[in-house]
C-alpha positions in Angstrom: -4.9 16.4 3.2 -1.5 14.7 3.7 1.4 15.1 1.3 4.8 13.2 1.4 7.7 15.4 0.6 11.4 15.2 0.0 12.9 18.4 1.4 16.0 20.2 -0.1 18.1 18.7 2.7 17.2 15.2 1.4 15.0 14.4 4.5 11.5 13.1 3.8 8.5 14.1 5.8 4.7 14.3 5.6 2.9 17.6 5.6 -0.7 17.9 6.8 -3.0 20.5 5.2 -6.0 20.6 7.5 -9.1 20.8 5.4 -6.8 21.0 2.3 -6.0 24.6 3.2 -2.7 26.4 3.7 -0.5 26.5 5.7 0.7 23.0 6.0 2.3 21.6 9.1 5.0 18.9 9.2 4.1 15.8 11.2 6.8 15.9 14.0 7.4 12.2 14.3 7.7 11.4 10.6 11.3 11.4 9.3 11.9 9.4 6.2 14.7 8.9 3.7 12.7 8.8 0.5 9.0 8.8 1.3 6.3 7.0 -0.6 2.6 7.8 -0.8 0.8 8.2 2.6 -2.2 5.9 3.2 -4.5 5.6 6.3 -6.2 2.7 7.8 -9.6 2.7 9.6 -7.8 3.7 12.9 -6.1 6.6 11.2 -2.7 5.0 11.4 -0.4 6.5 8.7 1.1 3.8 6.5 4.0 4.9 4.2 6.9 3.2 2.4 10.4 4.5 2.6 12.3 3.7 -0.5 15.7 4.8 0.9 15.4 2.6 4.0 13.4 -0.1 2.2 10.7 -0.2 4.9 7.0 0.1 5.4 6.4 2.4 8.3 3.2 2.6 10.4 2.7 5.7 12.5 -0.1 5.8 15.1 -1.9 9.2 15.6 -0.8 11.9 16.5 2.2 10.7 14.3 4.8 12.0 16.8 6.2 8.7 18.0 8.4 6.0 16.5 6.8 3.9 13.7 6.3 0.2 13.6 8.7 -0.7 10.8 8.8 -3.7 8.4 11.2 -4.5 5.5 10.1 -4.0 1.9 11.0 -6.7 -0.6 11.9 -4.1 -3.3 11.4 -0.4 -4.4 7.8 0.4 -3.6 6.5 4.0 -3.5 2.7 3.2 -3.4 1.4 0.6 -1.0 -2.4 0.9 -0.5 -4.5 -1.3 1.8 -7.0 -3.8 0.4 -10.6 -3.0 0.9 -10.8 -5.3 4.0 -7.5 -3.8 5.4 -6.0 -7.3 5.8 -3.4 -6.8 3.1 -1.0 -4.1 1.9 -0.3 -4.3 -1.9 3.0 -2.7 -3.1 4.0 -2.1 -6.7 7.6 -3.2 -6.7 9.5 -1.2 -9.4 12.8 -3.0 -8.6 11.5 -6.6 -9.1 8.6 -5.9 -11.5 6.1 -7.5 -9.1 3.2 -6.8 -6.7 4.4 -7.6 -3.2 1.7 -8.5 -0.7 2.0 -8.0 3.1 -0.3 -9.0 5.9 -1.9 -6.1 7.8 -1.6 -5.1 10.6 2.1 -5.9 11.0 3.2 -5.6 7.4 4.6 -9.1 7.3 5.6 -10.1 3.8 3.4 -12.9 2.4 4.3 -13.3 -1.3 5.0 -11.6 -4.6 3.3 -12.0 -7.9 4.6 -10.9 -11.3 1.3 -11.6 -13.2 3.2 -11.4 -16.5 5.0 -8.2 -15.4 8.7 -7.7 -15.8 11.3 -5.3 -14.3 11.2 -3.3 -17.5 7.5 -2.7 -16.9 8.6 -0.6 -13.9 5.6 -1.4 -11.7 5.1 1.8 -9.7 1.5 1.6 -8.3 -1.3 -0.7 -7.2 -4.8 0.4 -6.4 -7.7 -1.8 -5.3 -10.2 -1.8 -8.2 -13.5 -0.1 -7.8 -15.2 -3.5 -8.1 -13.9 -4.6 -4.7 -13.4 -8.3 -3.9 -16.1 -7.9 -1.2 -19.6 -6.7 -2.2 -21.7 -5.8 0.8 -19.5 -7.9 3.0 -19.5 -10.9 0.6 -16.9 -12.5 -1.6 -17.5 -11.9 -5.3 -19.6 -14.9 -6.4 -17.8 -17.7 -8.1 -14.3 -16.3 -7.4 -11.3 -16.6 -5.1 -9.7 -13.7 -6.8 -8.7 -10.1 -5.8 -8.6 -7.7 -8.7 -6.2 -4.7 -8.7 -5.4 -2.0 -11.2 -1.8 -1.5 -12.1 -0.9 1.9 -13.3 2.1 1.8 -15.6 4.5 4.7 -15.5 3.7 5.7 -19.1 0.2 6.5 -18.0 -1.1 5.7 -21.5 -2.9 2.6 -20.4 -4.2 0.7 -17.4 -3.6 -3.0 -17.1 -5.7 -5.4 -15.0 -3.9 -8.1 -13.2 -5.3 -10.9 -11.2 -3.7 -11.8 -7.9 -4.4 -15.2 -6.5 -3.3 -15.6 -2.9 -0.6 -18.2 -2.5 -2.3 -19.5 0.6 -5.9 -19.2 1.8 -6.5 -16.9 4.8 -8.5 -18.8 7.5 -10.1 -15.6 8.9 -11.4 -14.6 5.4 -12.6 -18.1 4.7 -14.5 -18.1 8.0 -16.1 -14.7 7.0 -17.0 -15.9 3.5 -18.6 -19.0 5.0 -20.9 -16.9 7.1 -22.2 -14.8 4.1 
């Protein structure tokens, strides 16, 4: 288990709890200003936002070297990968949007408000259990990726539809083969 942590000296880090057991050990290469939620890709790269520096940081195992860093478009604490790991989706609390980045590389692609507003304080995005890919196939009859937006009041879950601003040629080629 990995936990992001803001220490009493205002330095953020990530603690690993092997097998979910104590004691935890700080990852030596991870030093953040205000850490977001840690996420891992299929290669075990650690992806984490840093609110204080307004960056998305990607640390390669064993997490002791410098990260690959890309700018955030706003205040995002939770930035999960999509199911196919080609996109990072960040709930942007500052701008009331979902900010979408290409992965790997965390290059900003576009933002979508989907009817949200800054007063909605978008804090999280999670790929929905009904993934846009079913057994390697695009969901029939759609060009849509569905995500659940968790509102900070935690009294409801709102479904938003994200339509990519541009088509991704790699994904189009994959879909054509299925």
